[in-house]
C-alpha positions as CSV (number, residue, x, y, z in Angstrom):
1,M,121.8,126.3,75.7
2,T,121.0,123.2,77.9
3,D,119.5,120.0,76.6
4,P,115.8,119.7,77.9
5,E,116.4,116.0,78.5
6,E,119.4,116.6,80.7
7,Q,118.7,115.9,84.4
8,V,120.6,115.6,87.7
9,L,122.1,112.1,87.9
10,T,124.3,110.3,90.4
11,E,127.5,108.7,89.2
12,I,128.5,105.7,91.4
13,R,132.0,104.3,91.6
14,G,133.5,101.5,93.7
15,D,132.2,98.0,94.0
16,L,129.9,98.0,91.0
17,V,128.3,94.6,91.8
18,L,127.4,95.8,95.3
19,A,126.1,99.1,93.8
20,A,124.0,97.3,91.2
21,L,122.4,95.1,93.9
22,C,121.6,98.2,95.9
23,V,120.2,100.0,92.9
24,G,118.1,96.9,92.0
25,Q,116.5,96.9,95.5
26,F,115.2,100.4,94.7
27,H,114.0,99.2,91.2
28,A,115.8,102.3,89.8
29,P,116.8,102.5,86.1
30,C,120.5,102.3,85.8
31,Q,123.0,103.1,83.1
32,I,125.9,100.6,83.2
33,E,129.4,101.5,82.1
34,D,132.8,99.9,82.4
35,D,133.9,101.9,85.5
36,R,130.7,103.4,86.9
37,L,126.9,103.2,87.2
38,I,124.7,106.2,86.6
39,V,121.2,106.6,88.2
40,R,118.7,109.3,88.6
41,A,119.4,111.4,91.7
42,D,117.3,110.0,94.6
43,E,117.8,110.8,98.3
44,G,116.9,107.3,99.7
45,L,119.1,105.5,97.1
46,S,121.9,107.9,97.8
47,Q,121.8,107.2,101.6
48,A,121.8,103.5,101.0
49,L,124.8,103.7,98.6
50,A,126.7,105.9,101.1
51,A,126.0,103.4,103.9
52,L,127.7,100.8,101.7
53,G,130.7,103.1,101.3
54,L,130.3,103.7,97.6
55,S,131.6,106.9,95.9
56,Q,128.9,109.2,94.5
57,T,129.1,112.3,92.4
58,Q,126.3,114.5,91.2
59,V,126.5,115.0,87.4
60,R,124.2,116.5,84.7
61,G,123.3,114.5,81.6
62,R,121.0,112.1,79.9
63,L,120.2,108.7,81.4
64,T,120.4,105.8,79.0
65,P,119.3,102.9,81.2
66,A,120.3,99.3,80.4
67,P,117.7,97.4,78.5
68,L,115.6,94.7,80.1
69,F,117.2,91.3,80.0
70,V,114.0,89.5,79.2
71,P,113.0,89.0,75.6
72,E,110.1,91.2,74.5
73,A,108.1,88.1,73.4
74,E,108.3,86.7,76.9
75,L,107.1,90.0,78.4
76,V,104.1,90.0,76.1
77,A,103.3,86.3,76.9
78,Q,103.6,87.0,80.6
79,A,101.3,90.0,80.3
80,A,98.7,87.8,78.4
81,R,98.8,85.1,81.1
82,T,98.3,87.7,83.8
83,Q,95.3,89.3,81.9
84,S,93.6,86.0,81.4
85,R,93.7,85.3,85.2
86,R,92.1,88.6,86.1
87,G,88.5,88.7,86.9
88,V,85.9,90.0,89.3
89,R,84.4,87.7,91.8
90,T,81.4,88.7,93.9
91,H,80.3,87.2,97.1
92,V,77.0,88.2,98.6
93,A,76.3,87.6,102.2
94,R,72.7,87.0,103.2
95,Y,70.8,86.0,106.3
96,H,69.8,82.3,106.3
97,G,67.6,82.4,109.3
98,D,67.5,80.0,112.2
99,D,65.3,77.5,110.4
100,E,66.2,76.2,107.0
101,D,62.5,75.7,106.2
102,D,61.8,79.4,106.3
103,P,61.4,81.0,102.9
104,E,64.2,83.6,102.3
105,P,63.3,87.1,101.2
106,D,64.3,88.2,97.7
107,M,67.8,89.4,97.9
108,P,69.7,91.2,95.1
109,A,72.1,89.0,93.1
110,T,75.1,91.3,93.8
111,N,75.9,94.0,96.2
112,A,76.8,96.4,93.3
C-alpha cells in the first residue's frame, strides 16, 4: 500500500550551494540534507538545474521542506505592518469647465 502523502520528487546532487540558489530563484520548497537537496518535480526547475550541470534523479517520497529562517514573531509583525498600510484610495475625475466662475453640476462623490 502506498502512502497518500508520497509524491514524485527530484533529488539533486552536485554543487548544493549552486543548486540551492537555483531552487531559491523558483521559490520552490526544498528539503536540505547533507549530500543532496530534494524538491517537488517541476519541469522548469529541472531544466534550469540541468543547464547548471547538476545531477537529478526522480524519487518517490514525502517532502519535508526546510523551515523558514525568519522567526515567527517577525513574520507576524511584518504582516501587521503590511495590513496597516493597505487602504482604498478613490480619485474622481470631473469636468471643471473653461471658466472657474461657472457653477459645477452635482457629481457623485465616488465612481463606485
